[in-house]
C-alpha positions as CSV (number, residue, x, y, z in Angstrom):
1,M,52.6,11.6,-5.0
2,M,50.4,8.5,-5.2
3,K,47.8,7.6,-2.5
4,Y,46.3,4.2,-2.1
5,I,43.0,3.2,-0.5
6,S,43.0,-0.1,1.3
7,L,39.8,-2.0,0.5
8,P,38.3,-5.1,2.2
9,I,39.4,-8.7,1.3
10,G,37.3,-10.1,-1.6
11,L,37.3,-7.0,-3.8
12,L,37.4,-7.7,-7.4
13,A,39.7,-4.7,-8.0
14,A,41.5,-1.9,-6.1
15,C,40.8,1.7,-6.8
16,L,43.9,3.8,-7.5
17,I,43.6,7.5,-6.9
18,L,46.3,9.9,-8.0
19,A,46.7,13.3,-6.3
20,A,48.4,14.7,-9.3
21,G,48.0,16.9,-12.3
22,P,45.8,16.3,-15.3
23,S,48.7,14.8,-17.4
24,Q,49.4,12.2,-14.8
25,A,45.8,11.4,-14.2
26,K,45.5,10.2,-17.8
27,K,47.9,7.4,-17.0
28,M,45.8,5.9,-14.3
29,P,45.2,2.1,-14.8
30,K,41.7,0.7,-15.5
31,V,39.7,-0.5,-12.6
32,D,37.1,-3.3,-12.5
33,I,33.8,-2.1,-11.0
34,C,30.2,-3.4,-10.9
35,H,28.2,-1.4,-13.4
36,F,24.4,-1.4,-12.9
37,D,22.6,-2.2,-16.1
38,A,19.2,-0.5,-15.6
39,D,17.6,-2.2,-18.6
40,A,18.6,-5.7,-17.4
41,G,18.2,-4.9,-13.7
42,I,21.6,-6.5,-12.9
43,F,25.2,-5.6,-12.2
44,K,27.9,-6.4,-14.8
45,K,31.6,-6.2,-14.4
46,I,33.2,-3.5,-16.6
47,S,36.6,-1.9,-16.7
48,V,36.8,1.9,-16.5
49,S,39.6,4.4,-16.4
50,G,40.8,5.0,-12.8
51,N,39.8,8.6,-13.0
52,A,36.3,7.7,-14.2
53,V,35.5,5.5,-11.2
54,Q,33.8,8.2,-9.1
55,K,31.8,9.4,-12.1
56,H,30.4,5.9,-12.6
57,L,29.6,5.5,-8.9
58,D,27.8,8.9,-8.8
59,R,25.9,8.8,-12.1
60,H,25.1,5.2,-12.8
61,G,24.4,3.5,-9.5
62,D,27.6,1.5,-9.9
63,L,29.3,-0.1,-6.9
64,L,32.7,-1.2,-5.7
65,P,32.4,-4.8,-4.6
66,G,32.9,-5.4,-0.9
67,V,32.5,-1.8,0.1
68,D,29.6,-0.6,2.1
69,N,27.8,1.7,-0.4
70,G,25.2,2.9,2.0
71,S,23.0,-0.2,1.5
72,G,25.3,-3.0,2.8
73,N,28.2,-4.9,1.2
74,L,27.9,-6.2,-2.3
75,S,28.9,-9.8,-2.4
76,L,29.6,-10.9,-6.0
77,D,31.3,-13.6,-8.1
78,D,33.7,-12.8,-10.8
79,D,31.0,-11.8,-13.3
80,C,29.6,-9.1,-10.9
81,F,26.1,-10.7,-10.7
82,G,24.7,-10.2,-7.3
83,V,22.5,-8.4,-4.8
84,L,23.2,-6.1,-1.8
85,G,23.3,-8.6,1.1
86,P,20.5,-11.2,1.1
87,L,17.2,-9.5,0.6
88,T,14.6,-10.1,3.4
89,T,11.2,-8.8,4.2
90,G,11.5,-5.6,6.2
91,L,12.1,-1.9,6.3
92,Y,14.7,-0.3,4.0
93,E,16.1,3.2,3.6
94,F,17.7,5.0,0.6
95,Q,18.3,8.5,-0.6
96,S,16.2,10.3,-3.1
97,A,17.0,13.9,-4.1
98,G,19.3,14.1,-1.0
99,V,16.5,13.0,1.4
100,V,16.3,9.7,3.3
101,R,13.2,7.8,2.2
102,E,11.7,4.6,3.6
103,Y,9.9,1.6,2.1
104,F,8.8,-1.8,3.4
105,L,9.6,-4.8,1.2
106,Q,7.4,-7.8,1.5
107,L,9.0,-10.8,-0.2
108,P,7.0,-13.9,-1.0
109,S,7.8,-16.9,1.2
110,D,9.1,-18.7,-1.9
111,Y,11.3,-15.9,-3.1
112,E,14.6,-17.5,-4.0
113,V,17.4,-15.4,-2.7
114,D,20.0,-17.8,-4.1
115,A,18.4,-17.6,-7.5
116,A,18.6,-13.8,-7.3
117,L,22.3,-14.1,-6.9
118,V,22.5,-15.3,-10.5
119,A,20.1,-12.9,-12.0
120,S,21.0,-13.8,-15.6
121,A,19.7,-17.3,-15.0
122,L,16.1,-16.1,-14.4
123,G,13.8,-15.2,-17.2
124,D,10.7,-12.9,-16.7
125,D,8.5,-16.0,-16.6
126,D,10.4,-17.1,-13.5
127,R,10.0,-13.8,-11.7
128,K,7.0,-12.6,-9.8
129,P,5.2,-9.3,-10.4
130,L,6.1,-6.1,-8.5
131,L,3.2,-4.4,-6.7
132,I,3.8,-1.0,-5.1
133,A,1.0,0.5,-2.9
134,F,0.8,4.1,-1.7
135,H,-0.9,5.1,1.5
136,G,-3.3,8.0,2.0
137,Y,-3.0,11.5,3.4
138,T,-1.7,11.4,7.0
139,G,-1.1,7.7,6.7
140,S,2.0,5.6,6.5
141,L,3.3,2.3,5.2
142,N,2.1,0.8,8.5
143,N,-1.4,1.1,7.0
144,W,-0.4,-1.8,4.7
145,V,1.8,-4.0,7.0
146,G,1.9,-5.1,10.6
147,E,-0.7,-6.3,13.0
148,G,-2.8,-3.1,13.0
149,R,-2.9,-2.6,9.2
150,S,-5.9,-0.9,7.7
151,Y,-5.9,-2.6,4.3
152,D,-6.0,-6.4,3.6
153,L,-4.1,-6.2,0.3
154,I,-1.1,-8.1,1.7
155,D,-3.4,-10.9,2.8
156,E,-5.1,-11.2,-0.5
157,V,-2.0,-11.1,-2.7
158,G,0.0,-13.5,-0.4
159,D,2.9,-15.0,-2.3
160,G,1.6,-13.9,-5.6
161,A,3.8,-10.8,-5.9
162,I,6.7,-8.9,-4.4
163,M,5.1,-5.9,-2.6
164,V,6.6,-2.6,-1.8
165,F,5.0,0.0,0.6
166,P,6.8,3.4,0.5
167,N,6.3,6.3,3.0
168,A,5.5,9.8,1.9
169,L,7.4,12.6,3.5
170,P,5.7,14.8,6.2
171,N,4.4,18.2,5.1
172,S,4.6,21.4,7.1
173,Q,2.3,20.0,9.8
174,G,4.0,16.7,10.1
175,D,1.3,14.8,8.1
176,R,2.6,12.5,5.4
177,A,1.3,13.5,1.9
178,W,2.3,12.5,-1.6
179,N,3.8,15.5,-3.5
180,T,3.7,15.3,-7.2
181,D,6.4,18.0,-7.6
182,T,9.0,15.7,-5.9
183,D,7.5,12.2,-5.6
184,L,7.3,11.5,-9.3
185,Q,11.1,11.5,-9.3
186,F,11.0,9.5,-6.0
187,F,9.0,6.8,-7.9
188,L,11.8,6.5,-10.4
189,D,14.4,6.5,-7.7
190,L,12.5,3.8,-5.9
191,I,12.5,1.5,-8.9
192,A,16.2,2.2,-9.4
193,E,16.8,1.4,-5.7
194,L,15.0,-2.0,-6.0
195,N,16.9,-2.8,-9.1
196,A,20.2,-1.8,-7.5
197,R,19.5,-4.2,-4.6
198,G,19.2,-7.0,-7.2
199,L,15.5,-7.6,-6.6
200,Q,14.3,-10.1,-9.1
201,Y,10.8,-9.4,-10.5
202,N,9.0,-9.4,-13.8
203,Q,9.9,-6.1,-15.5
204,N,6.7,-6.4,-17.6
205,K,4.5,-6.7,-14.5
206,K,4.9,-3.5,-12.4
207,Y,1.6,-2.8,-10.8
208,I,0.6,0.2,-8.6
209,T,-2.3,0.9,-6.3
210,G,-3.1,3.4,-3.6
211,H,-5.8,5.0,-1.5
212,S,-7.0,8.6,-1.3
213,N,-4.0,10.9,-1.7
214,G,-2.1,7.8,-2.6
215,A,-4.7,7.1,-5.3
216,G,-4.3,10.5,-6.7
217,F,-0.6,9.9,-6.9
218,V,-1.2,6.5,-8.6
219,H,-3.2,8.4,-11.3
220,E,-0.2,10.7,-11.8
221,V,2.3,7.9,-12.0
222,A,0.1,6.0,-14.5
223,C,-0.1,9.2,-16.6
224,N,3.6,10.2,-16.4
225,Y,5.1,6.8,-16.4
226,G,2.8,4.7,-18.6
227,D,6.0,3.5,-20.3
228,I,7.2,2.0,-17.0
229,E,4.3,0.4,-15.1
230,R,1.8,-2.1,-16.5
231,A,-1.3,-1.3,-14.7
232,A,-2.8,1.1,-12.0
233,A,-5.7,0.7,-9.6
234,P,-6.4,3.9,-7.6
235,V,-9.0,3.9,-4.9
236,A,-10.8,7.1,-3.9
237,G,-8.5,9.5,-5.8
238,N,-8.4,11.6,-8.9
239,L,-6.2,12.6,-11.9
240,T,-5.1,16.2,-12.4
241,S,-2.6,15.7,-15.3
242,T,-3.7,15.3,-18.9
243,D,-0.4,15.1,-20.9
244,C,0.2,11.4,-20.4
245,I,2.6,8.9,-22.1
246,G,2.7,5.2,-22.7
247,S,0.0,2.6,-22.1
248,A,-1.4,1.2,-18.9
249,A,-4.4,-0.8,-17.8
250,I,-6.6,1.2,-15.4
251,M,-9.0,0.1,-12.7
252,I,-10.7,2.9,-10.7
253,T,-12.6,2.3,-7.5
254,Q,-14.7,5.1,-6.1
255,G,-17.5,5.6,-3.5
256,N,-20.7,7.2,-4.7
257,N,-21.2,8.7,-1.3
258,D,-17.6,9.7,-0.7
259,P,-17.6,13.0,1.3
260,L,-14.0,13.9,0.4
261,V,-13.7,13.0,-3.3
262,G,-16.8,13.6,-5.4
263,V,-17.9,10.6,-7.5
264,A,-19.0,12.8,-10.4
265,L,-15.5,14.2,-10.9
266,V,-13.8,10.8,-10.7
267,R,-16.3,9.2,-12.9
268,A,-15.7,11.9,-15.5
269,V,-12.0,11.2,-15.3
270,A,-12.7,7.5,-15.8
271,E,-15.2,7.8,-18.7
272,R,-14.0,11.0,-20.3
273,Y,-10.2,10.6,-19.9
274,W,-8.9,7.1,-19.3
275,V,-11.5,5.4,-21.5
276,L,-10.7,7.6,-24.4
277,Y,-7.0,7.6,-23.7
278,N,-6.9,3.8,-23.8
279,G,-8.7,3.8,-27.2
280,W,-12.2,2.8,-26.0
281,D,-15.5,4.7,-26.5
282,E,-17.4,6.6,-23.9
283,G,-20.7,4.9,-23.0
284,Q,-19.8,1.5,-24.4
285,S,-19.2,-1.0,-21.6
286,T,-20.1,-4.4,-20.2
287,V,-20.2,-6.0,-16.8
288,A,-16.7,-6.9,-15.7
289,S,-15.6,-10.3,-14.4
290,N,-16.3,-8.9,-11.0
291,P,-19.9,-7.7,-10.8
292,A,-18.9,-4.7,-8.8
293,C,-17.2,-3.2,-11.8
294,I,-17.9,-2.0,-15.3
295,D,-15.5,-2.9,-18.1
296,Y,-15.1,-0.4,-20.9
297,S,-12.9,-2.8,-23.0
298,F,-13.7,-5.6,-25.3
299,P,-11.7,-8.8,-26.0
300,G,-10.1,-9.2,-29.4
301,E,-9.5,-5.5,-30.0
302,L,-6.0,-4.2,-30.8
303,N,-5.9,-2.4,-27.4
304,S,-7.5,-5.1,-25.3
305,N,-4.3,-5.3,-23.3
306,Y,-5.2,-1.9,-21.8
307,P,-8.7,-2.3,-20.3
308,V,-10.4,0.4,-18.2
309,F,-12.6,-0.8,-15.3
310,W,-14.9,1.4,-13.2
311,C,-15.9,0.0,-9.8
312,E,-18.4,2.1,-7.8
313,H,-19.5,1.3,-4.2
314,S,-21.4,2.9,-1.3
315,Q,-18.7,2.6,1.4
316,G,-17.7,6.3,1.5
317,H,-14.1,7.3,1.3
318,S,-12.9,3.9,2.5
319,W,-10.9,1.1,0.9
320,P,-14.0,-1.1,0.3
321,D,-14.1,-4.6,1.5
322,Y,-13.9,-6.1,-1.9
323,A,-11.1,-3.8,-3.2
324,S,-8.1,-6.0,-2.5
325,A,-9.5,-9.1,-4.1
326,T,-10.8,-7.3,-7.1
327,I,-7.6,-5.3,-7.7
328,W,-5.4,-8.4,-7.5
329,Q,-7.8,-10.3,-9.8
330,F,-7.6,-7.4,-12.3
331,F,-3.8,-7.4,-12.2
332,S,-3.5,-11.2,-12.4
333,N,-5.7,-11.4,-15.4
334,L,-3.7,-9.0,-17.6
335,N,-1.6,-10.3,-20.4
336,E,2.1,-9.8,-20.2
337,V,3.2,-7.0,-22.5
338,E,6.4,-5.0,-22.6
339,P,6.2,-1.4,-21.5
340,T,5.9,1.1,-24.3
341,T,6.0,4.8,-24.9
342,E,3.2,4.5,-27.5
343,F,-0.5,5.2,-26.8
344,P,-3.0,2.4,-26.9
345,D,-4.4,1.8,-30.4
346,G,-6.9,4.6,-31.2
347,G,-6.2,6.5,-28.0
348,G,-3.8,9.1,-26.5
349,S,-3.8,12.4,-24.7
350,E,-5.0,14.5,-27.7
351,R,-8.1,12.3,-28.0
352,A,-8.8,12.2,-24.3
353,T,-8.0,15.8,-23.2
354,P,-11.1,18.0,-23.4
355,Q,-10.6,21.2,-25.3
356,R,-10.5,24.3,-23.1
357,D,-13.8,26.0,-23.8
358,A,-13.5,29.2,-21.7
359,T,-11.0,31.5,-19.9
360,L,-10.6,32.7,-16.4
361,T,-9.1,36.2,-15.9
362,F,-8.1,37.5,-12.5
363,R,-5.4,39.3,-10.5
364,L,-3.5,38.0,-7.5
365,K,-2.5,39.8,-4.4
366,L,0.3,38.1,-2.5
367,P,1.4,38.8,1.1
368,A,4.9,40.1,1.7
369,D,6.0,36.9,3.6
370,I,5.0,34.3,1.1
371,N,7.6,32.0,-0.4
372,R,8.5,32.2,-4.1
373,P,5.3,31.4,-6.1
374,L,5.8,28.5,-8.5
375,T,2.4,27.4,-9.9
376,G,-1.3,27.9,-9.4
377,A,-4.5,25.9,-9.7
378,A,-8.1,26.9,-10.1
379,S,-11.0,24.7,-8.9
380,L,-14.8,24.8,-8.2
381,W,-16.2,23.9,-4.8
382,A,-19.6,24.0,-3.1
383,V,-20.5,27.6,-2.1
384,S,-20.4,26.5,1.6
385,Q,-16.6,26.1,1.3
386,I,-16.2,29.9,1.6
387,E,-17.7,30.2,5.1
388,E,-17.4,26.6,6.3
389,P,-14.3,25.0,4.8
390,A,-14.7,21.2,4.7
391,C,-12.2,18.4,4.3
392,A,-13.0,17.5,0.7
393,A,-11.7,17.5,-2.8
394,P,-13.0,20.1,-5.3
395,V,-16.1,19.4,-7.4
396,M,-14.2,20.3,-10.6
397,I,-10.6,21.2,-11.4
398,L,-10.7,24.0,-14.0
399,N,-6.9,24.3,-14.4
400,S,-4.5,22.1,-12.4
401,G,-1.2,23.9,-13.2
402,F,-0.5,27.4,-14.5
403,S,2.9,29.0,-14.0
404,L,3.3,31.8,-11.5
405,D,7.1,31.9,-11.4
406,G,8.1,35.4,-12.5
407,V,4.4,36.4,-12.9
408,V,3.9,37.9,-9.5
409,A,6.2,38.3,-6.4
410,A,5.8,38.5,-2.7
411,G,4.0,41.7,-1.6
412,Q,2.8,42.4,-5.1
413,T,-0.5,42.5,-7.0
414,S,-0.2,41.0,-10.4
415,G,-1.5,42.2,-13.6
416,P,-4.4,40.4,-15.3
417,I,-3.7,36.6,-15.4
418,E,-5.7,34.7,-18.1
419,I,-5.8,31.0,-18.0
420,P,-7.8,28.4,-20.1
421,I,-10.4,26.4,-18.3
422,N,-12.9,23.7,-19.1
423,L,-16.6,24.1,-18.1
424,V,-18.2,21.6,-20.4
425,L,-18.3,18.9,-17.6
426,I,-20.0,21.3,-15.2
427,E,-22.8,21.9,-17.7
428,L,-23.2,18.2,-18.3
429,V,-23.5,17.3,-14.7
430,Y,-25.0,20.4,-13.0
431,P,-27.7,22.9,-14.0
432,V,-26.5,26.3,-15.2
433,P,-26.4,29.0,-14.3
434,S,-25.2,27.9,-10.9
435,D,-23.3,29.4,-8.0
436,W,-19.9,28.1,-6.8
437,A,-16.9,28.8,-4.7
438,L,-13.9,29.4,-6.9
439,S,-10.6,28.6,-5.3
440,I,-7.2,29.8,-6.5
441,T,-4.3,27.9,-4.9
442,V,-0.8,29.3,-5.0
443,Y,1.9,26.5,-4.7
444,V,5.1,28.0,-3.4
445,E,8.7,26.9,-2.9
446,G,8.8,24.5,0.0
447,G,5.1,23.6,-0.3
448,S,3.3,20.5,-1.5
449,K,1.1,19.6,-4.4
450,P,-1.8,18.7,-5.0
451,I,-2.7,19.0,-1.3
452,P,-1.5,22.4,-0.3
453,A,1.0,22.5,2.6
454,P,-0.8,24.2,5.5
455,G,0.8,27.5,6.4
456,V,3.2,27.4,3.5
457,D,1.1,27.3,0.3
458,H,-1.6,29.9,-0.1
459,D,-5.2,30.0,-1.3
460,A,-8.4,31.9,-1.5
461,Y,-12.1,31.1,-2.0
462,I,-14.5,33.6,-3.7
463,P,-18.1,33.3,-5.0
464,V,-18.6,32.9,-8.7
465,T,-21.5,32.2,-11.0
466,I,-21.1,29.8,-13.9
467,V,-23.3,30.8,-16.8
468,G,-22.4,28.0,-19.1
469,K,-19.6,26.6,-21.3
470,N,-17.8,29.0,-23.6
471,T,-18.6,31.9,-21.2
472,P,-15.4,33.6,-19.9
473,I,-15.1,34.2,-16.2
474,I,-13.7,37.6,-15.2
475,I,-12.9,38.5,-11.6
476,D,-12.6,42.3,-11.2
477,E,-11.2,42.6,-7.7
478,P,-7.7,41.3,-6.9
479,I,-7.9,37.9,-5.2
480,E,-6.0,38.1,-1.9
481,V,-4.5,34.7,-0.9
482,T,-3.7,33.7,2.7
483,P,-1.8,30.7,4.1
484,A,-3.7,27.4,3.4
485,D,-5.5,25.8,6.4
486,N,-5.9,22.1,7.0
487,P,-9.6,21.3,7.5
488,C,-8.9,17.6,7.6
489,D,-8.6,16.3,11.2
490,F,-7.7,12.7,10.6
């Protein structure tokens, strides 16, 4: 028996579905659909077997013209070039990993919707950059847009770029926080969503910036997707990953009196990771075009397309008053280069990642009601963190991600867990021996990373003495973790 679906007037093709056996399904006629070409960022008309239509819709972001695909009707000409409705400045929703996500799209006043309808007619030189900005912990996209906005980035950039401001999901306490375990995929889904809507921007000029927790996420995106984005400008945040790919220009802005994110740790990431990763040399720098910054790159070098700027200020954990102008100037001055999976000349992860010079050995004791443990992290804090927890970032991250899945279960005490750690930066910045609070964080199923989800993820703080680099740390008593608190009352 054959069953037909009636589609709206203006369709380029009709979709024929057979409720029949496999042998009959092979005879289904071909159907014209709008196939999304991710590389070109446009839709193209293709013909596929009738029984392959749904696969294309599900897997490739393809669309049936004239049908509401969850984002509005696709209005196309015979060549399938088009966008979902006319794009306008405003709030949009889409699904990522089965969850509804939000972002605010700010289009320049001279953005040509009509030109976007014929995407093939536009070259990259005719398209504006794409700038994506990530809010801080407990914040939202409203920090960037609207009358009561906290940041002036939108005023500084003006019509110079297409801007996108996404929302993080709420954690267990209802506070929005960027979660590297899920939001790295969200970043890819967001780019795919913008492309699927037919947004016309320069694919070689994807820029990202963010503040606080959003800055930490920007570091992670720059590290994991250096083959997608052109440049990153985090403000008051830190990098935890070290296995990076691709090439990106980096501008780091950090307060030297930031009570939440220690300047010594972020400076070490700038000078001892990103500078080396991008092929430059530690300690060799000049004054940048903006006097608030130091430039570790030098014109004429093979890797001069990937500068590293360090911009230090005394305005605490804030988005400093010069940040928006300086960041936009940094982005605007970059040469246009195509994304690449290659490291910058003379750089890369192997050169930039410090060798682990010691080990930490301990046992974990988990409560019976904890969710399934996935990963753990070990960090050093001021000793006062044990008795008087403060809203702050750790002084030093010893190991940002060791596996706990299958190592220890709820209600159990683990055997000895030995992880590699790096103490050389502690010895360079602080006197040794010295006393610290050692934190062990257990990230669990349903939690959030890097900021632990209060009441869901677990942690513990214990005293420890650092003797020096190359000296193993051994904790004799089991470390009993409890539900993480939220000392930050924003």
